[in-house]
N, C-alpha and C positions, 0 to 999 in steps of 0.2 A: 380635508384631510390630510394628514402628512404622509409624505413616502416613507415605507419602510426602510429602518436602520439596520444594520449588520447587526447579530447578535456580538455582544462581548467577547464574547469565549472564541470567537474569529478570531482575534489577533495571535491566538498560541500559533495558531498556523501560520503565523509569518516567518517563523524558524525555518518552513519549508521554501519558503520562495526562494526561486535563484535556480541554476543550476550544479545538478549534482551527480556523482558519477560514484555508483555502486558496483559493487564486485563482489561476488560469493562464490560459495562451492557448492553444488548440489547434490545430492545423495541419489544414488539410483533407487528407482521404486516406481509406482502408479504413475506419477507425474512425469519421468523420464528416466533417461538411461543414468544420467549423472556427470557430473564434471563440473567445470568452470562456467559462469554466468556473468555477466557485463550489461549495463544498462545506464544509459544517459537521459536525466529526467532534467526538463526545462520546465521549471513550474512559475506561472504569474497568475495572479488577480485579473478575474473576471472585472470586467468593469461596474463598479457597484458594490464590489466587496464583499459579495455574500458567497462564492466560489474560488477556491484556487484551482487552476487548471493544469493539470500534469500531465506533459505530454512527454510520451518514454519509447527510446528507441531498443532494443535489447537483442543479445546474441546469448543461446545457451547451447553447450555442446552438443550434439546430438539431434536438438532440435531446429538450431537452426536458428535467421532472426525475424524480427518483427519489431511492430510499433503498437504503440496504445496511445488512449488519452482517457483521464480520469478527471473527476470532479470532486475535490474535497470540501466540505460545506459542515453546516453545522446544523440539529434537528432542536430546535427550543421547546417543543411539545414534547418530545422524546428525551432530552437532557444529554443526548448522544452526538459524536460525529459522526458524519456522513463520508463514505467512498462508494464511487461509482465509475467501474472500468471499463472499458470496451476495446480489446485486442483483434492483432491480424488473426491471431491463432482462433476465433470464434468465440471466445470467453467475453460473456458480460459477467462483472464479478461486481458484488452488491457486499459492502460491510457496513458493518457499524463501531465504532471507535470511542475508548475513553482513555483519558489523560490522568497519568498521577505521578504528581512530581516529574521527573525527567523519563520516565516510562510509559509509553504509547503503546496501546494494545487494541487491534483493529480484530474483529470476529465476523463470518459468514459462514455462506456453505456454498459447494461445489459442486455438480450435478456429474458425473462420469459414469456410463456406460450404465447407465438406469439407477446408478445407486448416490446416494446423498450424502458427503463427508463435509465433516465441520472442518472451518479452516483457522488460524488463528497465525496475525503477521504483527510480529512484536518490534518496535523500534526503542533503542536505548541513548537517549541523547549522552552524549561522551565530551561535546564541546561545541561554542559555536558555530563549527564548520565539520562537524563529522557524528556519525552516530553508526552504532551495531543496529543490526536487523537479523532477525529470525523467522521462518516462516515454518509450520507446523500446520501438521492436518489431522484428523480423528477420527474413528467412527462413533464411539461412543461421546466425545465430550470427557472425558477422564482420563484417556491413556492417548497423550501428543507423541508424534513422530517427527522430529524435524529432519525437514526436505531441505530446507536450504538456508545458508547462514555468511554472512557477510558483515563487509564494513561499508558506510556512504561517506564520501566527501563532498563538501561543497567548494566548486571553482571560486 
C-alpha cells in the first residue's frame, strides 16, 4: 500500500507560507473595546505537506497580547479547506474555507456567553506579498457586522 499523498488543492496554501505581519483596526463591540490590532504569523509546512502550521503572536488594544497555533489543511471528502486554531484567549476556532480566484472565505461559529455567532474571515490577495483581510460576525448568517479590517504583508 502506498503512503497517502497531500491533495493537489493544498498547493494553493503555499501563498501563505512564510512570515506575515498583519495590521488592522478593530471596531468596538461584543468582541472587544476596539482599537489597533497587530499580529505576526510564522507559517511553515508540517512534514508530509498535509498541513500548514501557523504560529501567531498578537496584540489587540484593550485586550492585550497573546499567542496561537493553527493548522490549515484540506478536506478531500467535503472539498473544503480547514482551519483549526487554539489560542491563549481560550478559544478553539474551527472554520471551513473556499478559494474563489484571489479571494478566500473562511466560515465558522463561535460560542460566547452561551450564544452561537457565525463568523467569516475574508482574505483578498492583492499581490504576491500582500493581502487585505476582514473579519465579520453575524447572528443570522445574512446580516454581517465587520469587526476587524486590515492588511497583511509578507516579510
